[in-house]
C-alpha positions as CSV (number, residue, x, y, z in Angstrom):
1,X,-0.2,-0.3,0.2
2,X,1.2,3.6,-0.8
3,X,1.1,5.7,2.1
4,X,2.4,8.8,0.4
5,X,-0.5,10.5,0.9
6,X,-0.9,9.8,4.1
7,X,2.5,11.0,5.3
8,X,1.4,14.3,3.4
9,X,-1.9,14.7,5.7
10,X,0.6,14.0,8.3
11,X,2.8,16.7,7.8
12,X,-0.2,19.4,7.3
13,X,-1.4,17.9,10.9
14,X,2.1,19.1,12.3
15,X,1.4,22.6,10.5
16,X,-2.0,22.8,12.5
17,X,-0.2,21.6,15.8
18,X,2.3,24.7,14.9
19,X,-0.5,27.0,14.5
20,X,-2.6,25.9,17.5
21,X,0.2,26.4,19.9
22,X,1.8,29.3,18.5
23,X,-1.3,31.7,17.2
24,X,-3.1,32.6,20.4
25,X,0.1,34.4,22.1
26,X,0.5,36.6,18.7
27,X,-3.1,37.6,19.9
28,X,-3.0,38.5,23.6
29,X,-2.0,42.0,22.9
30,X,-4.8,42.8,21.0
31,X,-6.8,41.1,23.5
32,X,-5.6,42.7,26.3
33,X,-6.1,46.2,24.6
34,X,-9.7,45.9,22.9
35,X,-11.1,43.5,25.8
36,X,-9.3,44.9,29.1
37,X,-7.8,40.9,29.5
38,X,-5.0,41.0,32.4
39,X,-1.8,39.3,32.1
40,X,-2.9,36.9,34.4
41,X,-6.0,35.6,32.9
42,X,-3.9,35.7,28.9
43,X,-1.3,33.4,31.0
44,X,-4.3,31.4,32.1
45,X,-5.3,30.3,28.7
46,X,-1.8,29.1,28.0
47,X,-2.3,26.8,31.4
48,X,-5.3,26.0,29.9
49,X,-3.9,24.7,26.2
50,X,-1.1,22.8,28.6
51,X,-3.4,20.9,30.8
52,X,-5.7,19.9,27.9
53,X,-3.2,18.4,26.2
54,X,-2.1,16.6,29.1
55,X,-5.3,15.3,29.9
56,X,-5.6,14.6,26.3
57,X,-2.5,12.8,25.9
58,X,-3.4,10.3,28.5
59,X,-6.7,9.4,27.2
60,X,-5.4,9.4,23.9
61,X,-2.9,7.1,24.7
62,X,-5.3,4.6,26.2
63,X,-8.9,5.2,23.4
64,X,-7.3,5.8,20.2
65,X,-6.1,2.0,19.4
66,X,-10.1,1.4,19.9
67,X,-11.5,4.5,18.2
68,X,-8.8,3.9,15.1
69,X,-6.0,6.6,14.0
70,X,-8.3,7.7,10.7
71,X,-11.4,8.5,13.1
72,X,-9.8,10.2,15.8
73,X,-7.7,12.6,13.1
74,X,-10.4,13.6,11.1
75,X,-12.4,14.3,14.2
76,X,-9.7,16.2,15.9
77,X,-8.9,18.4,12.9
78,X,-12.6,19.6,12.5
79,X,-12.1,20.1,16.3
80,X,-8.9,22.3,15.6
81,X,-10.8,24.0,12.7
82,X,-14.1,24.9,15.6
83,X,-11.9,25.5,18.0
84,X,-9.7,28.4,16.2
85,X,-13.0,30.1,13.9
86,X,-14.6,30.2,17.7
87,X,-11.3,31.9,19.4
88,X,-12.1,34.4,16.7
89,X,-15.9,34.9,16.4
90,X,-16.3,35.0,20.1
91,X,-15.1,38.4,20.8
92,X,-18.0,39.4,18.1
93,X,-20.4,37.1,19.5
94,X,-20.7,37.3,23.0
95,X,-20.7,40.0,25.5
96,X,-18.0,41.3,27.3
97,X,-18.5,39.3,30.5
98,X,-18.8,36.6,29.0
99,X,-15.9,37.0,26.0
100,X,-13.3,35.2,28.6
101,X,-15.3,32.2,29.1
102,X,-15.9,31.7,25.5
103,X,-11.9,31.8,24.8
104,X,-11.4,29.2,27.5
105,X,-14.2,27.6,25.6
106,X,-12.4,27.9,22.1
107,X,-9.1,26.9,23.8
108,X,-10.1,23.7,25.5
109,X,-11.4,22.4,22.0
110,X,-8.3,23.1,19.3
111,X,-6.2,22.4,22.3
112,X,-7.6,18.8,22.6
113,X,-7.5,18.5,18.9
114,X,-3.3,19.3,19.3
115,X,-3.1,16.8,21.9
116,X,-4.7,13.8,19.4
117,X,-2.6,15.0,17.1
118,X,0.5,14.8,19.4
119,X,-0.4,10.9,20.0
120,X,-1.7,9.9,17.0
121,X,0.5,11.5,13.9
122,X,3.8,9.8,14.9
123,X,3.1,6.1,15.3
124,X,1.3,6.6,11.8
125,X,4.6,8.1,10.5
126,X,6.6,5.2,12.2
127,X,4.4,2.3,10.6
128,X,4.0,3.7,7.3
129,X,7.7,4.2,7.2
130,X,10.1,2.7,9.5
131,X,12.7,5.1,9.7
132,X,14.2,8.0,11.7
133,X,14.2,10.3,8.6
134,X,10.7,10.3,8.5
135,X,9.9,11.2,11.7
136,X,12.5,13.6,11.9
137,X,11.4,15.4,8.7
138,X,7.8,14.9,10.2
139,X,8.7,17.1,13.2
140,X,10.7,19.9,11.2
141,X,6.9,21.0,9.5
142,X,6.4,22.2,13.3
143,X,9.1,24.1,13.1
144,X,8.3,25.3,9.4
145,X,4.7,25.9,10.6
146,X,6.0,27.8,13.8
147,X,7.9,30.2,11.6
148,X,4.8,30.7,9.0
149,X,2.7,31.8,11.7
150,X,4.5,34.3,13.5
151,X,5.3,35.9,10.3
152,X,2.4,35.7,8.3
153,X,0.2,36.9,11.5
154,X,2.9,39.6,12.2
155,X,2.2,40.8,8.6
156,X,-1.4,40.2,9.2
157,X,-1.9,42.1,12.0
158,X,0.4,44.6,10.3
159,X,-1.5,45.2,7.2
160,X,-5.2,44.5,8.6
161,X,-7.4,47.2,10.3
162,X,-7.3,46.1,14.1
163,X,-10.9,46.1,13.9
164,X,-10.7,42.7,11.8
165,X,-8.1,41.2,13.7
166,X,-10.4,38.1,14.4
167,X,-10.0,37.1,10.5
168,X,-6.6,36.0,11.6
169,X,-8.0,32.8,13.3
170,X,-10.4,32.3,11.1
171,X,-8.2,32.5,8.1
172,X,-6.2,29.8,10.0
173,X,-8.8,27.8,10.6
174,X,-8.6,26.6,7.1
175,X,-5.4,24.6,7.6
176,X,-6.6,21.7,9.5
177,X,-9.6,21.7,7.2
178,X,-7.4,20.9,4.3
179,X,-5.6,18.3,6.9
180,X,-9.1,16.7,7.6
181,X,-9.5,16.6,3.4
182,X,-5.8,15.0,3.5
183,X,-6.9,12.5,6.3
184,X,-10.2,11.5,4.9
185,X,-9.3,10.6,1.5
186,X,-5.9,9.0,2.5
187,X,-5.2,5.1,3.1
188,X,-4.3,4.5,6.7
189,X,-2.3,2.3,8.8
190,X,-4.9,1.5,12.0
191,X,-2.9,-0.3,14.9
192,X,-5.8,-3.0,15.0
193,X,-4.4,-4.2,11.4
194,X,-0.8,-4.4,12.2
195,X,1.0,-7.8,11.8
196,X,1.2,-7.9,16.0
197,X,-1.3,-6.5,18.4
198,X,0.2,-3.8,20.6
199,X,1.6,-4.5,24.2
200,X,-1.1,-3.5,26.5
201,X,-0.5,-0.4,28.5
202,X,-0.4,-1.7,31.6
203,X,2.2,-4.0,30.6
204,X,4.1,-1.1,29.1
205,X,3.8,0.7,32.6
206,X,5.3,-2.0,34.0
207,X,8.3,-1.7,32.1
208,X,11.5,0.3,33.5
209,X,12.9,1.2,30.2
210,X,9.6,2.7,29.2
211,X,9.9,5.3,32.0
212,X,13.3,6.0,31.1
213,X,12.2,6.8,27.5
214,X,9.8,9.4,29.2
215,X,12.2,11.1,30.8
216,X,14.4,11.5,27.8
217,X,11.6,13.1,26.2
218,X,10.9,15.5,29.5
219,X,14.6,16.8,29.2
220,X,14.4,16.7,25.5
221,X,11.3,19.1,25.8
222,X,12.7,21.2,28.5
223,X,15.7,21.8,26.5
224,X,14.0,22.8,23.7
225,X,11.3,25.2,25.3
226,X,13.4,26.3,27.7
227,X,15.5,28.2,25.3
228,X,13.1,29.3,22.2
229,X,10.9,30.9,25.6
230,X,13.7,33.1,26.8
231,X,16.2,33.9,24.4
232,X,14.0,37.1,23.5
233,X,14.1,38.2,27.0
234,X,17.7,37.4,27.6
235,X,18.9,39.4,24.9
236,X,16.7,42.2,25.6
237,X,17.7,42.5,29.4
238,X,20.8,40.4,30.1
239,X,22.4,41.3,26.6
240,X,21.3,45.0,25.6
241,X,19.8,43.6,22.1
242,X,16.9,45.8,20.6
243,X,13.7,43.8,20.9
244,X,13.0,43.1,17.2
245,X,16.9,42.3,16.3
246,X,16.7,40.3,19.4
247,X,13.9,38.6,18.2
248,X,15.2,38.1,14.6
249,X,18.7,36.8,15.8
250,X,17.6,34.5,18.7
251,X,14.1,32.9,18.4
252,X,13.6,33.3,14.8
253,X,16.9,31.7,13.4
254,X,16.6,29.2,16.5
255,X,13.7,28.1,15.0
256,X,15.2,28.5,11.2
257,X,18.2,26.3,12.5
258,X,15.9,23.5,14.0
259,X,13.9,23.7,11.0
260,X,16.7,23.1,8.2
261,X,18.2,20.4,10.8
262,X,15.3,18.3,11.0
263,X,14.8,18.6,6.8
264,X,18.6,17.9,6.4
265,X,18.2,14.6,8.6
266,X,15.0,13.4,7.6
267,X,16.8,13.8,3.2
268,X,19.7,12.2,4.8
269,X,19.0,9.2,6.8
270,X,17.3,7.3,3.5
271,X,20.9,7.2,2.7
272,X,22.3,6.5,5.5
273,X,22.3,2.3,6.2
274,X,21.2,0.8,9.2
275,X,22.8,1.7,12.3
276,X,23.6,-2.0,12.8
277,X,25.7,-2.5,9.5
278,X,27.7,0.5,10.5
279,X,31.0,-0.1,11.7
280,X,31.5,1.3,15.3
281,X,33.4,4.6,14.5
282,X,30.9,6.0,11.7
283,X,29.4,8.9,13.4
284,X,26.0,9.0,11.0
285,X,23.8,6.6,13.5
286,X,21.0,8.4,15.2
287,X,22.3,7.4,18.4
288,X,25.6,9.6,17.9
289,X,23.6,12.2,16.4
290,X,21.4,12.0,19.8
291,X,24.6,12.0,22.2
292,X,26.5,14.8,20.5
293,X,23.6,16.7,20.2
294,X,23.3,16.6,24.0
295,X,26.9,17.7,24.1
296,X,26.7,20.8,22.1
297,X,23.3,21.6,23.6
298,X,24.7,22.1,27.3
299,X,27.9,23.6,26.0
300,X,25.5,26.5,23.6
301,X,23.7,26.8,27.6
302,X,26.9,27.5,29.1
303,X,28.2,29.8,26.6
304,X,25.1,32.0,26.3
305,X,25.1,32.5,29.8
306,X,28.7,33.1,30.5
307,X,29.8,34.9,27.6
308,X,30.5,38.6,27.6
309,X,30.1,39.2,23.7
310,X,26.8,39.4,23.1
311,X,27.4,38.1,19.1
312,X,28.3,35.1,20.6
313,X,26.2,34.7,23.4
314,X,23.3,34.9,20.9
315,X,25.1,32.7,18.6
316,X,25.0,30.0,21.3
317,X,21.6,30.7,21.5
318,X,20.7,30.2,17.7
319,X,22.8,27.5,17.5
320,X,21.1,25.8,20.4
321,X,18.4,25.1,17.4
322,X,20.8,23.0,15.9
323,X,21.8,20.5,18.6
324,X,18.0,20.1,20.1
325,X,16.6,19.5,16.4
326,X,16.8,15.5,16.7
327,X,16.3,14.9,20.4
328,X,12.4,14.8,20.3
329,X,12.1,13.0,16.9
330,X,14.5,10.9,17.4
331,X,14.0,10.1,21.1
332,X,10.0,8.9,19.6
333,X,11.8,6.7,16.8
334,X,14.5,5.6,18.8
335,X,12.0,4.3,21.5
336,X,9.4,2.5,19.0
337,X,12.3,0.9,17.7
338,X,12.8,-0.6,21.7
339,X,9.3,-1.2,22.0
340,X,7.8,-2.2,18.4
341,X,4.4,-3.5,19.9
342,X,4.5,-0.5,22.0
343,X,1.3,1.2,19.6
344,X,-0.6,4.2,20.7
345,X,0.1,4.0,24.5
346,X,3.8,4.1,24.0
347,X,3.2,7.4,22.0
348,X,1.1,8.7,24.2
349,X,3.5,8.4,27.4
350,X,6.2,9.5,25.4
351,X,4.1,13.1,24.2
352,X,2.7,13.1,28.1
353,X,6.8,13.4,28.9
354,X,7.5,15.9,26.2
355,X,4.4,17.8,27.1
356,X,5.7,17.9,30.5
357,X,9.2,18.8,29.9
358,X,8.2,22.0,27.8
359,X,6.0,23.0,30.5
360,X,7.7,22.8,33.2
361,X,11.5,23.8,31.5
362,X,10.7,27.4,31.1
363,X,8.6,27.3,34.5
364,X,11.5,26.6,36.5
365,X,14.0,28.8,34.4
366,X,11.3,31.3,35.3
367,X,11.7,30.8,38.9
368,X,15.2,30.6,38.8
369,X,15.2,34.0,36.9
370,X,13.6,35.5,39.9
371,X,15.6,34.6,42.3
372,X,19.4,34.3,40.6
373,X,19.1,36.5,37.7
374,X,18.2,35.3,34.1
375,X,22.3,34.8,33.3
376,X,22.3,32.2,36.3
377,X,19.0,30.5,35.1
378,X,20.5,30.0,31.6
379,X,23.6,28.4,32.9
380,X,21.4,26.1,35.3
381,X,19.2,25.2,32.2
382,X,22.4,23.1,31.1
383,X,20.6,20.8,33.5
384,X,17.9,20.4,30.8
385,X,20.8,18.6,28.1
386,X,22.8,17.0,30.8
387,X,19.7,15.0,31.9
388,X,19.0,14.1,28.5
389,X,22.8,12.9,28.4
390,X,22.0,10.6,31.4
391,X,18.8,9.0,31.1
392,X,19.7,8.2,27.2
393,X,23.3,6.9,28.1
394,X,21.4,4.9,31.2
395,X,19.0,3.3,28.5
396,X,21.8,2.0,26.3
397,X,22.0,-1.4,25.7
398,X,24.2,-3.5,23.0
399,X,21.8,-5.0,19.9
400,X,22.2,-8.6,21.0
401,X,20.7,-7.7,24.7
402,X,17.5,-6.2,22.9
403,X,14.1,-8.2,22.7
404,X,11.2,-8.0,20.2
405,X,9.1,-6.6,22.9
406,X,11.7,-4.0,24.0
407,X,11.5,-5.7,27.7
């Protein structure tokens, strides 16, 4: 069966995921100015987004196999389109006293879709392709989507009359609708139709190596998001760089380098022999990319924190986008090889770990920044890639020690 159409639909799904995560914060300034929402309420929308995705990660890990990937993803993208449309429409439809509740409801709707996408899309690509390059290329579309969301939304808000800002989320709702059409007509690899049944979730949860993999995902998420979330403020307050330049030279280039690295490796991996056929000295294995990426990421955090040169510190922040690029998709593929019958339960638990790291990492750096200063907090952030390395090494085994069930 040819799954090219299915994989293309998965790419659209990750572009939709990027919109779900990155669009609402771009509208916060307008919501504050026009509707009087304070920072705590706006921040609470981010918290609702995070909690909803975590809850859906856990539920999808348990039930998506029973429902089926096809129906789950079609429903998820319809919900994503509905949630984005409601986020734009509610300010015009609801009285002011009900507006915030409407925005919370819209956030829950599209965040639920994001949780399903996170859990279901990766195992589809893993089943349809079976190599790390496809997984890495899939996750590059999140990075490209992040950049497109920021650039196109910023331009739209710049040239549209402010009274028409709601047209932006309404327009973005077309993207998950396109993904819905893609999944509706695509052949689907369903977990129940695989050659061997998936391991029960309870059996997976009793395996210590699964929890190691979840920990690796948490440190991968923290390493990536902590830097991308704080680099703009770090550049402005600590390095003395103007905000526009700091945004362009920090988070924007960070996302660009991460996208380019994932795309490059996704294309390169197709031409690399399987790891067990390579000589030990060969550097082009996923395991070695992950190990050297962790080392380089820690060095980037330390250099950015300790360098007195603004140019060198910003370069270290931006280059960390290269070092973290393979952490998330590489860990997913590595875990899928260790647990070939893990199914949706495996990917759901990994998504849960990654999302925990994505939220806790920036929060912990914020606490450290309030107490000790942002430069010291960024230095402490080196703990995240070091933890990634430590758990990655703890979970390594020789090929002959592997068992077909990953146990």
